[in-house]
C-alpha positions in Angstrom: 76.6 93.4 83.4 74.1 90.6 82.8 76.8 88.4 81.3 79.0 88.9 84.4 76.2 87.7 86.6 75.7 84.6 84.5 79.4 83.9 84.7 79.2 83.9 88.5 75.9 81.8 88.5 77.4 79.1 86.2 80.6 79.0 88.2 78.6 78.6 91.4 76.7 75.6 90.0 79.9 73.9 88.7 81.7 74.6 92.0 79.1 72.3 93.5 81.1 69.4 92.1 84.2 70.2 94.2 83.1 68.7 97.5 81.5 65.5 96.1 84.5 65.2 93.8 86.8 65.3 96.7 84.8 62.5 98.4 85.0 60.5 95.2 88.8 60.6 95.2 89.1 60.0 98.9 87.1 56.8 98.3 89.6 55.9 95.5 92.5 56.2 98.0 93.8 59.7 97.4 94.9 61.5 100.6 93.7 65.0 101.6 97.0 66.5 100.6 97.0 64.7 97.2 93.6 66.0 96.3 94.5 69.5 97.4 97.9 69.6 95.7 97.2 67.9 92.4 94.1 69.9 91.7 96.1 73.2 92.1 98.9 71.8 89.9 96.5 70.9 87.1 94.7 74.3 87.3 98.1 76.0 86.9 99.1 73.9 84.0 95.8 74.6 82.3 96.3 78.3 82.5 99.7 78.3 80.8 98.4 78.1 77.2 96.2 81.2 77.8 99.1 83.2 79.2 101.3 82.2 76.2 98.6 83.3 73.7 97.9 86.5 75.7 101.7 87.0 76.1 100.9 87.9 79.7 103.1 87.8 82.8 101.0 86.4 85.7 102.4 88.6 88.5 104.9 91.4 89.0 106.7 93.1 91.9 103.7 95.3 92.6 101.3 92.5 93.4 103.8 89.8 94.5 103.2 90.2 98.2 99.4 90.3 97.6 99.5 86.9 95.8 101.9 85.4 98.4 99.2 86.1 101.0 96.4 85.1 98.7 98.2 81.8 97.9 98.5 81.1 101.7 94.8 81.6 102.1 94.2 79.3 99.1 96.4 76.6 100.5 94.5 76.6 103.8 91.2 76.7 101.9 92.2 73.6 99.9 93.0 71.6 103.0 90.0 72.7 105.1 87.3 72.4 102.5 88.3 68.8 101.8 89.2 68.1 105.4 85.7 67.6 106.7 85.1 64.6 104.6 88.4 62.9 105.6 87.1 63.0 109.1 83.8 61.5 108.1 81.5 64.5 107.9 78.8 64.0 105.2 79.1 66.1 102.0 75.9 68.0 102.6 77.0 69.2 106.1 80.4 70.1 104.9 78.9 72.2 102.1 76.4 73.9 104.4 79.0 74.8 107.0 81.4 76.1 104.4 78.7 78.4 103.1 78.5 80.4 106.3 80.9 82.3 104.0 78.8 85.5 103.4 78.5 86.1 107.1 82.3 86.1 107.4 82.4 88.2 104.2 80.2 90.8 106.0 82.7 90.9 108.9 85.8 91.1 106.8 84.2 93.6 104.5 83.9 95.9 107.5 87.5 95.3 108.5 89.1 95.6 105.0 86.7 97.9 103.1 85.1 99.7 106.0 81.6 98.6 104.9 78.8 99.5 107.2 77.2 96.6 109.2 73.5 97.3 109.2 70.9 95.9 111.5 69.9 93.4 108.9 73.4 92.1 108.7 73.5 91.6 112.5 70.3 89.7 112.4 71.8 87.5 109.6 74.8 86.7 111.8 72.6 85.6 114.6 70.5 83.4 112.3 73.7 81.9 110.9 75.0 81.1 114.4 71.7 79.4 115.3 71.6 77.5 112.0 75.2 76.4 112.5 74.5 75.2 116.1 71.5 73.2 114.9 73.6 71.6 112.1 76.4 70.7 114.4 74.0 69.4 117.1 76.7 69.1 119.8 74.5 66.8 121.8 74.8 64.1 119.0 78.1 65.1 117.4 78.9 61.5 116.4 76.1 61.5 113.8 77.9 64.1 111.6 81.5 63.0 112.1 83.9 64.1 114.7 84.7 67.6 115.9 87.8 67.9 113.6 85.6 67.5 110.5 83.1 70.2 111.7 85.8 72.6 112.6 87.6 72.0 109.3 84.4 72.9 107.4 83.8 76.0 109.5 87.4 77.2 108.9 86.9 76.6 105.2 84.0 79.0 105.3 86.3 81.7 106.7 89.0 81.1 104.2 86.4 81.0 101.4 85.2 84.4 102.5 88.8 85.7 102.3 89.1 84.1 98.9 86.1 86.0 97.7 87.4 89.3 99.1 90.8 88.9 97.6 89.3 87.9 94.3 87.2 91.1 94.3 90.4 93.1 95.0 92.0 91.7 91.8 88.8 92.7 89.9 89.0 96.2 91.3 92.7 96.3 90.3 91.7 95.2 86.8 94.0 92.2 86.8 93.6 89.9 83.8 91.4 87.1 85.2 93.6 84.3 83.9 96.7 86.0 85.5 94.8 85.9 88.8 93.9 82.2 88.4 97.4 81.2 87.3 99.2 83.1 90.1 96.7 82.0 92.8 97.0 78.3 91.9 100.8 78.5 91.7 101.3 80.3 95.0 98.7 78.1 96.7 100.6 75.0 95.4 103.9 76.4 96.6 102.5 77.0 100.1 101.2 73.4 100.2 104.6 72.1 99.3 106.3 74.3 101.9 103.9 73.3 104.6 104.1 69.6 103.7 107.2 68.6 105.8 105.9 70.3 108.9 102.4 68.8 108.6 103.9 65.4 107.9 105.7 65.5 111.2 102.7 66.8 113.1 100.0 64.6 111.5 101.2 61.1 111.0 98.1 60.0 109.1 98.6 58.9 105.5 95.0 59.5 104.6 95.6 63.2 105.4 99.3 63.9 104.7 100.7 61.9 101.9 102.1 62.8 98.5 102.3 59.9 96.0 101.8 59.5 92.3 101.4 55.7 92.4 97.8 55.5 91.2 96.3 53.6 88.2 96.3 55.6 84.9 92.6 55.8 84.8 92.5 57.6 88.2 94.7 60.3 86.7 92.3 60.6 83.8 89.5 61.1 86.3 91.6 63.6 88.2 92.5 65.7 85.1 88.8 65.8 84.1 87.8 66.7 87.7 90.4 69.5 87.8 89.2 70.9 84.5 85.5 70.7 85.0 85.1 71.3 88.8 88.1 73.6 89.4 89.6 75.3 86.3 86.4 76.1 84.5 84.4 77.6 87.4 87.4 79.5 88.8 87.9 81.1 85.4 84.3 82.1 85.1 84.3 83.4 88.7 87.4 85.5 88.3 86.0 86.9 85.0 82.7 87.8 86.6 84.1 89.2 89.9 85.7 92.0 87.9 82.4 93.8 87.8 80.2 92.1 90.4 80.5 93.2 94.0 81.9 90.6 96.5 78.7 90.5 98.5 76.5 89.8 95.5 78.9 87.1 94.3 78.8 85.6 97.8 75.0 85.1 97.7 75.2 83.6 94.2 77.8 81.1 95.4 75.1 79.7 97.7 74.1 77.6 94.6 77.2 75.5 95.3 76.1 73.8 98.6 72.7 73.1 97.1 74.3 71.3 94.1 76.8 69.6 96.4 74.1 68.4 98.8 72.0 67.0 95.9 75.0 65.1 94.6 75.8 63.8 98.0 72.3 62.4 98.3 72.2 60.9 94.8 75.8 59.4 94.6 76.8 58.8 98.2 73.4 58.0 99.7 73.8 60.7 102.3 70.3 61.8 103.3 69.4 65.1 104.9 67.3 64.7 108.1 65.0 67.3 109.5 67.7 68.7 111.8 70.2 69.2 109.0 67.4 70.6 106.8 66.3 73.1 109.4 69.9 74.2 110.3 71.0 74.4 106.7 67.8 76.3 105.8 68.7 78.9 108.5 72.3 79.2 107.2 71.0 79.8 103.7 68.4 82.3 105.0 71.1 84.1 106.9 73.2 84.4 103.8 70.3 86.0 102.0 69.6 88.4 104.8 73.3 89.4 105.0 73.4 90.8 101.5 69.7 91.5 100.8 70.4 95.2 100.6 
């Protein structure tokens, strides 16, 4: 069991590279859709050798619908978790708003698994709401990007919560973790491609909706390394660990991600955390701890 906890811990730390990595590629000229789509494509490609060696079939008729839904959640998570930065919201704030996740996990746990919501969990929800209000600071919204970026990060927190719950479900069903990662990345990629024509008509902004491969070779080298280190590796560790670790416990461990992301945002992108963000973010982290303390 200790090994399983460490798998979640290490995955959470490495996941901290995702949001800053997205910012890095946006600065290089990649669109939101390109970062979201190509990262899933490379994850899927990297799973193929494992499936061949294992002689494993990623999905079957019994779990097909499950993964169709899971892939749709994954597609929306990809777009919303990177979307905040496209709209100019700093890395630290995006990471903190996304990690209201355990609060949503508490709510969804009640809906899907009939988990009891204790008094402590209700307190945690209130603390999270206060922290989120402070971080957003509606009276000075221009300082943290526009409202689209904030809403995108908040929605990403909800989709991340569903991602954790569905991941735990695959663990309960004893799915081979590489099957889960392969099928999840494939179906999420398919959903992004299906949604692309519609979104391209609705959102005529190339920094958001564009699919091109006309980038310098060195950029693709960067992207492959990013996909392996910040996406394939932590996802593999997470899906392996979640087979035995409860979703709520995994959720609190994942709080290591926004800490790492915030530090990277400060060091690399010179995005400083002022007292308001520090206070609001601290309340969000505290609420996450209270939500799963028991």
